[in-house]
C-alpha positions as CSV (number, residue, x, y, z in Angstrom):
1,M,28.4,-30.3,112.2
2,D,28.8,-33.7,110.5
3,I,25.7,-36.0,111.3
4,R,26.1,-39.6,109.9
5,A,23.1,-41.9,110.3
6,R,23.9,-45.3,111.8
7,C,23.3,-48.0,109.2
8,L,19.8,-49.6,109.4
9,R,20.6,-53.4,108.7
10,L,17.6,-55.4,107.8
11,P,18.2,-59.0,106.8
12,V,16.2,-60.1,103.7
13,I,16.7,-63.4,102.2
14,A,20.1,-63.6,103.5
15,A,20.9,-60.3,102.3
16,T,21.5,-56.8,103.9
17,V,19.4,-53.6,103.0
18,I,21.2,-50.5,103.8
19,L,19.7,-46.8,104.0
20,T,21.9,-44.0,105.2
21,L,21.5,-40.4,105.3
22,T,24.3,-37.9,105.5
23,T,23.7,-34.4,106.2
24,V,26.4,-31.5,106.7
25,S,25.5,-28.1,107.6
26,G,27.1,-24.4,108.3
27,A,30.7,-24.3,108.7
28,A,31.5,-28.0,108.7
29,A,30.9,-28.5,105.1
30,S,34.2,-26.7,104.5
31,E,35.8,-29.1,106.9
32,L,34.0,-32.2,105.8
33,L,37.2,-34.1,104.2
34,Q,39.1,-33.1,107.3
35,T,36.8,-34.3,109.9
36,T,35.8,-37.7,108.2
37,S,38.7,-38.6,105.9
38,R,41.8,-37.0,107.6
39,I,43.0,-37.4,111.2
40,G,40.4,-36.4,113.8
41,D,38.5,-34.2,115.7
42,A,40.9,-31.5,117.2
43,G,44.3,-30.5,115.8
44,Y,46.7,-27.9,115.0
45,E,48.1,-27.2,111.5
46,S,50.3,-24.9,109.4
47,N,50.5,-24.3,105.8
48,R,53.3,-22.1,104.7
49,N,55.9,-22.7,101.7
50,Q,54.0,-25.7,100.7
51,R,54.5,-27.3,103.8
52,D,51.4,-28.7,105.7
53,A,52.0,-30.1,109.4
54,R,49.4,-31.5,111.9
55,I,48.8,-32.8,115.4
56,S,45.5,-34.5,116.1
57,L,44.2,-36.1,119.1
58,S,40.6,-37.6,119.2
59,H,38.4,-40.2,120.7
60,T,35.7,-42.1,119.6
61,F,33.4,-44.3,121.5
62,G,30.0,-46.1,121.6
63,S,28.1,-48.0,124.2
64,N,28.4,-51.4,122.4
65,Q,30.6,-50.6,119.4
66,T,31.7,-48.0,117.2
67,P,29.1,-46.7,114.9
68,F,29.3,-47.7,111.3
69,W,30.0,-44.2,109.8
70,L,33.0,-43.8,112.8
71,H,35.0,-46.3,111.6
72,S,34.2,-46.5,107.9
73,N,36.1,-44.6,104.9
74,R,38.7,-43.6,107.6
75,D,41.7,-45.1,106.3
76,G,41.7,-47.8,108.8
77,L,42.1,-45.4,112.1
78,I,39.2,-47.1,113.9
79,P,39.0,-51.2,114.0
80,L,35.7,-52.7,113.8
81,N,34.1,-54.3,116.7
82,S,35.8,-51.7,119.2
83,R,34.0,-49.5,121.5
84,S,36.7,-47.1,122.3
85,N,39.9,-45.8,120.5
86,L,42.1,-43.0,121.7
87,L,43.9,-41.7,118.6
88,L,47.2,-39.6,118.4
89,S,48.6,-38.8,115.0
90,G,51.1,-36.4,113.6
91,E,51.4,-35.7,110.0
92,Y,53.9,-33.6,107.8
93,H,53.6,-33.2,104.0
94,T,55.8,-31.0,101.9
95,S,56.7,-30.0,98.4
96,L,60.2,-30.8,97.8
97,L,60.5,-29.8,94.3
98,G,58.1,-27.6,92.3
99,A,56.6,-24.4,93.4
100,T,52.9,-25.2,92.6
101,E,50.3,-24.5,95.3
102,R,49.3,-27.2,97.4
103,L,45.5,-27.6,96.7
104,E,43.0,-29.1,98.9
105,P,42.7,-33.0,98.6
106,A,40.7,-34.2,95.6
107,G,37.0,-34.6,96.6
108,S,36.8,-32.0,99.4
109,L,34.5,-29.4,99.0
110,E,36.7,-26.4,99.0
111,H,38.4,-28.2,96.0
112,A,34.8,-28.7,94.1
113,G,34.2,-25.2,94.2
114,R,37.4,-23.9,93.3
115,T,37.1,-26.1,90.1
116,G,33.6,-26.0,89.5
117,R,33.3,-29.7,90.2
118,S,35.6,-30.7,87.2
119,G,38.2,-31.9,89.9
120,R,35.7,-35.2,90.1
121,A,36.3,-35.7,86.6
122,R,40.1,-35.0,86.8
123,T,41.0,-37.1,89.8
124,G,38.4,-39.0,91.1
125,L,40.0,-42.1,89.8
126,D,43.2,-41.6,91.9
127,A,42.1,-39.4,94.8
128,G,45.5,-40.0,96.6
129,S,47.2,-37.4,94.3
130,H,46.8,-33.6,94.5
131,A,45.6,-31.6,91.6
132,G,47.9,-29.4,89.8
133,S,49.7,-28.7,86.5
134,N,50.1,-31.2,83.9
135,T,53.8,-29.6,82.9
136,G,57.0,-29.3,84.6
137,L,58.7,-31.3,87.6
138,R,57.1,-31.8,90.8
139,L,58.3,-33.8,94.0
140,D,56.4,-34.3,97.1
141,G,56.7,-36.2,100.3
142,G,55.4,-36.8,103.6
143,F,54.1,-39.0,106.5
144,R,51.6,-39.6,109.2
145,M,52.4,-41.5,112.2
146,D,49.5,-43.0,114.4
147,T,49.0,-43.9,117.6
148,R,45.8,-46.1,118.9
149,I,44.9,-47.3,122.1
150,S,41.8,-49.4,121.8
151,D,39.8,-52.0,123.4
152,G,40.2,-53.6,119.7
153,E,43.5,-53.6,118.7
154,N,46.2,-51.1,119.5
155,R,48.5,-49.6,117.0
156,F,51.4,-47.6,116.6
157,G,52.9,-47.3,112.5
158,F,52.8,-45.0,109.7
159,G,49.5,-44.3,108.4
160,E,51.1,-42.6,105.5
161,L,54.5,-42.4,104.2
162,Y,55.1,-41.6,100.8
163,L,56.9,-39.7,97.8
164,H,55.3,-38.3,94.6
165,F,57.2,-37.6,91.6
166,R,55.4,-35.9,88.8
167,V,56.8,-34.8,85.6
168,Y,54.6,-33.9,82.5
169,G,51.4,-35.3,83.9
170,W,52.7,-38.6,84.7
171,Q,53.3,-39.6,88.2
172,L,55.6,-42.2,90.2
173,S,54.2,-42.8,93.6
174,A,56.1,-45.1,96.4
175,G,54.9,-45.8,99.8
176,R,51.7,-45.7,101.8
177,F,49.3,-43.0,100.6
178,H,45.5,-42.1,100.0
179,D,44.5,-43.9,97.1
180,T,41.0,-44.5,95.8
181,I,40.2,-46.4,92.3
182,G,36.6,-45.4,90.7
183,L,34.5,-42.6,89.1
184,G,33.4,-40.6,91.8
185,S,35.3,-42.4,94.5
186,D,36.9,-39.3,95.9
187,G,33.4,-37.5,96.5
188,P,33.3,-35.8,99.9
189,L,29.8,-38.0,101.0
190,T,30.7,-41.1,99.3
191,T,30.1,-44.5,100.9
192,G,33.3,-45.8,99.0
193,S,34.3,-47.5,96.0
194,M,33.7,-51.1,95.4
195,M,37.3,-51.1,93.7
196,Q,39.4,-49.4,96.3
197,S,38.3,-46.9,98.9
198,R,39.5,-45.0,101.6
199,N,38.2,-47.8,104.3
200,A,41.3,-49.6,104.8
201,L,44.8,-49.0,105.8
202,Q,46.7,-49.0,102.2
203,P,49.5,-51.5,101.7
204,F,52.7,-50.2,100.7
205,R,52.6,-49.4,96.8
206,L,54.6,-48.6,93.7
207,R,52.1,-46.8,91.3
208,L,52.7,-45.4,87.9
209,S,49.8,-43.0,86.9
210,T,48.3,-40.1,85.4
211,P,46.8,-38.2,88.1
212,D,44.9,-36.2,85.9
213,F,43.2,-36.9,82.4
214,L,45.6,-36.2,79.7
215,P,44.8,-35.1,76.0
216,V,45.3,-37.8,73.4
217,P,47.6,-36.4,70.8
218,L,46.2,-35.6,67.4
219,T,42.6,-35.0,68.9
220,E,42.3,-31.2,69.3
221,R,42.1,-31.9,73.0
222,V,38.6,-33.6,72.6
223,V,39.8,-37.3,73.6
224,W,41.5,-37.7,76.9
225,F,42.9,-40.8,78.7
226,K,43.8,-41.7,82.4
227,A,46.1,-44.7,83.1
228,R,47.5,-46.6,86.2
229,W,49.8,-49.6,86.7
230,S,50.5,-50.5,90.6
231,E,52.1,-53.2,92.4
232,S,51.6,-53.6,96.0
233,V,52.6,-55.7,99.2
234,T,50.3,-56.6,102.2
235,T,51.7,-55.9,105.4
236,D,48.9,-57.7,107.7
237,D,48.7,-60.9,109.3
238,R,46.7,-62.9,106.9
239,Y,46.0,-66.5,105.9
240,M,48.1,-65.9,102.6
241,D,51.3,-64.3,104.4
242,G,52.8,-61.5,101.6
243,A,50.3,-61.4,99.3
244,R,50.7,-58.9,96.6
245,I,48.1,-56.6,94.8
246,H,48.3,-55.9,91.0
247,Q,46.0,-52.9,89.8
248,K,45.5,-51.1,86.4
249,Y,43.0,-49.0,84.8
250,L,42.3,-47.4,81.5
251,Y,39.9,-44.4,81.1
252,V,39.0,-42.7,77.9
253,Q,37.2,-39.3,78.0
254,V,35.4,-37.2,75.3
255,R,34.9,-33.7,75.5
256,P,32.6,-32.4,72.5
257,V,32.3,-29.4,74.4
258,A,34.0,-27.5,77.3
259,E,31.1,-28.3,79.6
260,L,30.4,-32.0,78.8
261,Q,32.7,-35.1,79.5
262,L,31.7,-38.7,78.9
263,T,33.8,-41.2,80.3
264,A,34.3,-45.0,79.9
265,G,37.1,-47.1,81.6
266,V,37.9,-50.7,82.7
267,V,39.7,-51.5,85.9
268,H,41.6,-55.0,86.8
269,N,42.4,-55.7,90.6
270,L,44.4,-58.9,91.4
271,M,45.5,-60.3,94.5
272,W,48.3,-63.0,93.8
273,G,51.6,-64.6,95.1
274,G,52.2,-64.8,99.1
275,I,52.9,-68.0,100.9
276,H,50.1,-70.8,101.6
277,P,50.2,-72.3,105.3
278,T,50.5,-75.9,103.5
279,R,51.2,-75.5,100.0
280,G,53.8,-73.1,100.2
281,R,54.9,-70.2,97.8
282,F,52.1,-69.1,95.3
283,H,53.4,-67.9,91.9
284,G,56.9,-67.1,92.6
285,T,58.2,-66.6,88.9
286,F,57.9,-63.8,86.4
287,R,56.1,-65.8,84.1
288,S,53.4,-66.8,87.0
289,W,53.3,-63.0,87.6
290,L,52.6,-62.2,84.1
291,N,50.0,-64.8,83.6
292,D,48.5,-63.3,86.7
293,V,48.5,-59.6,85.6
294,L,47.3,-60.3,82.1
295,A,44.7,-62.5,83.7
296,Q,45.9,-66.1,81.7
297,P,45.6,-69.3,83.0
298,D,48.9,-70.9,84.6
299,R,48.5,-74.5,84.2
300,E,51.9,-75.0,86.1
301,V,49.9,-74.4,89.4
302,F,47.4,-77.2,90.3
303,D,46.5,-77.5,86.4
304,N,43.8,-74.8,87.2
305,V,42.2,-73.3,84.1
306,T,41.4,-69.7,85.4
307,P,44.0,-67.3,86.9
308,L,44.9,-68.4,90.4
309,G,44.8,-64.9,92.0
310,N,41.6,-63.1,93.6
311,G,40.5,-61.0,90.7
312,L,37.8,-58.3,90.7
313,G,37.4,-55.5,88.3
314,A,34.9,-53.2,86.8
315,Y,33.4,-51.6,83.8
316,E,32.8,-47.7,84.3
317,F,31.0,-45.1,82.3
318,G,30.1,-41.7,83.1
319,V,28.8,-38.6,82.4
320,D,29.6,-34.9,83.8
321,Y,28.4,-31.4,83.1
322,R,30.4,-28.4,84.5
323,G,28.4,-25.2,84.4
324,R,29.1,-21.8,85.8
325,S,26.7,-22.0,88.7
326,W,26.0,-25.6,88.8
327,S,27.6,-28.9,87.8
328,A,26.1,-32.5,87.8
329,G,27.4,-35.9,87.1
330,A,26.4,-39.4,86.9
331,Y,28.2,-42.9,87.1
332,R,27.8,-46.5,86.4
333,M,30.1,-49.2,87.9
334,F,29.4,-52.8,86.5
335,Y,31.1,-55.1,88.9
336,I,33.3,-58.1,87.7
337,E,34.2,-60.9,90.0
338,D,35.4,-63.8,87.6
339,G,35.5,-64.6,84.0
340,E,31.9,-65.5,84.0
341,S,31.0,-62.0,84.9
342,L,32.8,-60.3,82.2
343,H,30.0,-60.9,80.0
344,L,27.4,-59.3,82.6
345,P,25.2,-61.9,83.3
346,N,23.4,-59.9,85.8
347,P,23.9,-56.2,85.0
348,S,22.3,-55.2,88.2
349,N,25.4,-56.0,90.2
350,G,27.5,-52.8,90.8
351,T,26.9,-49.3,91.8
352,W,24.8,-46.2,90.6
353,I,26.0,-42.6,91.4
354,G,24.5,-39.3,90.7
355,W,25.7,-35.7,92.1
356,L,24.5,-32.2,91.9
357,D,26.8,-29.3,93.1
358,L,25.4,-25.8,93.5
359,H,28.7,-23.6,93.3
360,D,26.7,-20.1,92.3
361,P,29.3,-17.6,92.9
362,D,26.5,-15.0,93.5
363,R,24.8,-17.3,96.4
364,P,27.7,-18.6,98.2
365,H,25.8,-19.2,101.2
366,R,22.8,-21.3,100.3
367,L,21.3,-24.1,102.6
368,V,22.3,-26.9,100.2
369,R,25.4,-26.7,98.4
370,Y,25.8,-30.5,97.3
371,L,23.6,-33.4,96.8
372,T,24.7,-37.0,96.3
373,Y,22.7,-40.3,95.7
374,E,24.5,-43.8,95.4
375,H,23.0,-47.3,95.1
376,V,25.0,-50.4,95.7
377,N,23.6,-53.9,94.6
378,T,25.4,-57.3,94.9
379,K,22.1,-59.3,95.3
380,K,22.6,-61.5,92.2
381,Q,26.1,-61.5,91.8
382,E,26.8,-64.5,89.1
383,A,23.6,-66.5,90.0
384,D,21.2,-68.0,87.7
385,P,17.4,-67.3,88.0
386,W,17.2,-70.6,89.9
387,D,20.1,-70.2,92.3
388,A,20.3,-68.6,95.6
389,Y,21.5,-65.1,95.9
390,G,25.3,-64.4,96.1
391,R,26.5,-67.4,94.1
392,G,29.6,-65.2,92.9
393,S,30.9,-64.8,96.3
394,F,31.8,-61.0,96.0
395,Y,35.3,-60.2,97.6
396,A,35.8,-63.8,98.7
397,H,38.2,-66.5,97.1
398,T,39.0,-70.1,98.0
399,M,42.7,-69.7,98.4
400,Y,43.1,-66.2,99.6
401,R,40.8,-66.8,102.5
402,D,40.6,-63.1,104.0
403,G,39.7,-61.9,100.6
404,W,39.6,-58.4,99.5
405,V,40.7,-57.1,102.9
406,H,43.6,-55.5,104.6
407,H,44.3,-54.8,108.1
408,A,40.6,-56.4,108.9
409,Q,38.8,-54.0,106.8
410,T,37.5,-54.1,103.3
411,L,39.7,-52.4,100.6
412,G,36.4,-51.6,98.5
413,T,33.0,-50.6,99.9
414,P,32.6,-50.8,103.8
415,L,29.1,-52.2,103.3
416,I,30.3,-55.5,102.7
417,L,30.8,-56.9,106.2
418,I,33.3,-58.8,107.7
419,D,34.4,-60.5,110.9
420,P,38.1,-59.1,111.6
421,E,38.3,-62.3,114.2
422,N,38.4,-64.5,111.2
423,L,41.6,-62.6,109.7
424,G,44.3,-64.8,109.1
425,E,42.1,-68.1,109.8
426,W,40.8,-70.9,107.5
427,S,37.1,-69.7,108.4
428,R,35.7,-67.3,105.9
429,I,36.2,-63.6,107.1
430,L,33.1,-62.4,104.9
431,V,29.9,-62.0,106.9
432,N,27.7,-60.7,104.3
433,N,28.5,-59.7,100.6
434,I,24.8,-59.4,99.6
435,V,24.0,-55.8,99.7
436,L,21.1,-53.6,98.7
437,A,22.1,-50.0,99.6
438,H,20.6,-46.6,99.2
439,H,22.6,-43.8,100.3
440,I,21.8,-39.9,100.3
441,G,24.4,-37.3,101.0
442,V,23.6,-33.5,101.8
443,A,26.0,-30.8,102.3
């Protein structure tokens, strides 16, 4: 049974304090990712010759509105401010080229146990990709069609529609697919990365990445790297219609011994372009796009002195230990909202994650198998000691009024609250972006 406590929200100096506890027991642990991140509560699936077909029917409801953990981190399946949602979904995934085994999605408990938790370090940055061999050729494809009847917003369309082409460790992906960014973002009990989580329906995207860490030549497999470059187009009805999203990162990992992994990286996200309701198209030239993605000023547009797009990023650091009977890790994300925060004026901003995986093969039926702790802090933002909290306006932007949001749900952590009724309007969609949260997950 998956038990997720409703969030306790206590206003403290215009902030939000959130305490959550997630526990999973019994056979439900082996189905955790499917019940919380896949389609729903009842379904049929088959897996033969690298094919996976599923039909699901589920119904969620609440007395007032859908509880927090029933709509959060579910790929936009459940809208905010809704009480009743009937979902019918059908999906099909297949390996079109390459005879590698289709593994469980990165971050599932099955995947963790099979890899001794090394999967978190290998695939925790692009959890939309399946783990597999770094050599050879592979082509995967699939789709998921969702029908939702809701008192909030009805929907009929593709929740997934993608192709993944992979050769020698590099993967080119096109379409709409599960996609997260951040160390630890693929964990089965995570609250969701501040960069990109599985909270919202993903935009259509073209992505070139290394799904797994690859060895750096001439380092005797001690130094590894992981990289990404992607371009996306938003598909919702928003204030800046047709806004684009550029994303890139680079992580370097050092493995001094086989069991130990030390990781550091930098992430850059940018919402750019689109059509303003009164000022017309923003940044329609190649030069403007290049200035945006390189975070350079473009003085041809309103003589601004900073990049015009809605940018956010992170410095990330992590350590993982992978043993025979247990694995553990700790990650730290320093959140970056603008040029001022590049120098970390308030280093408390961001997230802390720690996890412990007890996968002793001699004790497969232990009561507690997995523990995780997360702490999210966005109180200070870029505020000076004499300023009010929240001066950095995390996830918000003057021109991109809808902020770091897609289809009325945040692309990053769902703990930053929004009002979907203001989507596409001049009014700010953010309700509160000042968060102090502690989260514990047990499986």
